[in-house]
C-alpha positions, 0 to 999 in steps of 0.5 A: 257452677257445676257439681261433679260426683267423684268416688274416692276410696269407695266413697262418693263425694259431690264436688263443685268446680268451675265450668269446663274443669269437670274432666280435670276434676275427674282426673285428679279424683282418680289419682286420689282414689288410686292412693286411697285404694292402696291405703284400703288394701294395706289398712282396711277401712279407715275413717274418711278424713284420715283416708283423704289426708293420707292419700293426699300426703302420698300424692304430695310425696310423689309430687315433691319427688317429681318436682325434684326430678324436674328441677334436676332435669332443668339444671342439666338442660341449662348446663348443656345449653350453656355448654352448647352456647360456649361451643358455638361462640368459640372460634373454630380450632386452628387447622393443624400444620400439614405434614411435610412429605419429601419425595426424593427425585431420582436423577435421570438415567438412574434406572439404566444404572440400576439395571446394569448393576442388577445384570452384573450381580446376576452374572457374578451369581451365575459364575459362582454357581458354575464354580460350585457345581464343578 
């Protein structure tokens, strides 16, 4: 069983671990050391047992907060998955009724009649203009 030396709060500790877990142990010790350094800056030198206890409690507090956030994220993901599943299982929405548009059909010859009426209206306008200028 390998023995690894780690530094926490400025103090060296020899810790035994399983073969292949040395890197994990160094990472965990670095996290604990970070918290111990915060304590040392705030409180100065404290007894070893108290420093380790307080640093461990600070890490535990952070862990609880992260676990709560993870649970909330998992609940939100489950709700979104359920919503997505419901959308997938729902029948497609019915197509709306097409809007009916009616286009009046002009009877044959209407354009000729309209042109004739326009010509008469112009003739009447010309007559009125002539009388007005006299």
